[in-house]
N, C-alpha and C positions, 0 to 999 in steps of 0.2 A: 350387496352391502355397500353403502355409500361411505366414502371417506377412508376405507381400509386400503392398505398398501400391500400388494402381494409380497410374499417373502423373497421372491426372485428380484423384484424391483428394489426392495430395500437392500438386498445384498449387492445389487449392481451399484446403487448409490454409495454404499459403504466402501466398496472396492474403488470406485471413482475417487472418493475423498482420500482414501489411504494412498492411492497412487500419487495424487497431487501433493500430499504431505511428504511422502518419500522423495518425490522429485524436487520439491522445494528444499529439503534438507540436503540432497545430493548437490543441487546447484549452489547452495550456500557454502557447502564444504569444499567442493572440487571444481565447480563450474561445468562439470560434465553431465551429459545425459546418456547414461548407459541403461537401456531398457532392461537388461539382465540384472544389473545392480539395483535398479529401482524396483523391479518385481520382487527381488529377494527382500529388500528393505520393507516393502509393502505387504509381504507375505501373500503374494498372488503369483499366478503363473505368468510367464512372459507374454503368452498369447492374450491374457486378460489386459495387459498394458496396451498391446497393439490394437485390441478391439476398441478400447476407449480412446486411444490416441494413435492414429495410424502413422504419424511421422513425429520425429523429435521436435520439429517446429510447432506442431499442434500442441504437444505437451508443454513446451516452454511458454507458449502464449496462454495456455490454460492456467499454468502456475502463476504467471504474471497477473492475469485477471483475478485470480483467487486472492492474491496478495493485496491488490488494489481494493478489492471488495472488503477485505478486513480493515483497511485504512479508512474506508468510507463508512462502514457500519459502526465503527467505534465512536464516530462524532456525536450521535445522539446520546450515547452512553456517557460520554465525557460532559456533555452539556447538562445532563441530568445529575451528574455528580459534583460538578464544579461551577463556579461563577464563570460567565462567558469568557472573560479575559484569561482566566486560569485554564479553561478548557482549550483555548487556542494554544497557549504555551505548552501544555501537556501533550497535545496532539502533535505539535511541531517538533518538540524535543524528544519525547518518550516514544512516539509512534512513527512519525515520518522519518526523523533522523535515524532512529534505530533500524527501520526498514532499509534505508539507504546504506547504512554501514554494514549490515549483515547480509545484504543481498547482492554483493558485488558480482558473484558468479552468475546470478540471474541476469544482471545488467549486461554482462559480456555475452551470455547466451542469447539474450534478446536482440542485441545488435546483429549477431549472426543470423538468427531466425528471421529477422525482419529485413535483412539486406535486400532480398529480392522484391519485397513489397515497398520498402523505402520508408515505412512508418509503423508506429505502434497502433494497436486498435484504438479507433477514435472513442469508442465507448468507455474505455478505461480513463482516458484523458478527461472526457466530459464528466465522469464520475468524480474525479479528483477536483475539478473545478466546482462541481456541485457541493462537495464536502467543504471546500473553502468558503463557498457562498453561504452555506448554512452557518458556519462559524462566524463569518463577518456579519450576517444578519442579526444573530444573537447579540453580538457586540455593539452593533449600531443601536439596537433596541435598548441596550443597557447604557448607552451614552459613552461607551469606552473608545470607539473608533469613529473616524470620519465617515459620513454617509456616502461620500463620492468615491470610495475605494472600488477598484476593478478587481474582482477575484482572480482573473488571469494574471494580472500584474503581481498580486500577492503570491500566487503560486510560483511565478517566475522568480520572485525574491527568495522563496523557500528552496528553489532549485540550487541556491548557493550551498545547501547542505551536501550536495554531491561532491563538492571540492574538499570536504573534510577528510582527514586521514583516519581510516578505520583502525589503524594501529597506534594512533596517537590519542590525545585527549579530546576525542570528538564530542563527548557529552558536554564538556565545558564550552567548547567552541559552538556547538549547536545552540546552547542556552544563550551565548553571546549574540549569535546571529538572530535568534528569535527576539531577543531584547532590542537589537538594533532595528529590526523590521517593525516591531511593536511601536517603538518611539516614532517612527515615520507614519504609522497608521493611526496613532492616538488622536482622539478628539481634542480640540482645544479646550482648555479649562480643567474640569474636575474629573476627567476619565481616569479609571484605575491605571496606575503605573506600576511597573515592576521595580 
């Protein structure tokens, strides 16, 4: 049978995803990676967690890559739902800022997990640059932003979201930062303004 998935393989994928979801929730709540607590939350045995992720570092990096994948995968959805300038704003404030404010435990765990390697996985960074590139390209085509923008520079500008206080008015401040960045990116003339 072509195209069918064995029940064991489907079960393995479900367990993998459940472990990642449980680990993301645990990291967001406590910043800790307890394989026993994650197994309980994912409703799998602790041995299953170790089979999928032999070390805490491997699990933390997998959670990070999953979270980045969500940030990247939502870009085409937003561009299909909103005008390009609004898609950029929604992505920056509702998705990227939300991620940065709710994943502080993940950020701390990542620093520890990557201390020996010295850096985050390049593929995740490249994916984020790709997401910004897609948003910028749509906005250039719409005449909303300058064509000479460097996606890496824009991503660095969005890095200012990291300095927001998750216990404060971060949503308002995220919108202000996105607006400031947008004004610097806007095409001269009639491009959409916020």
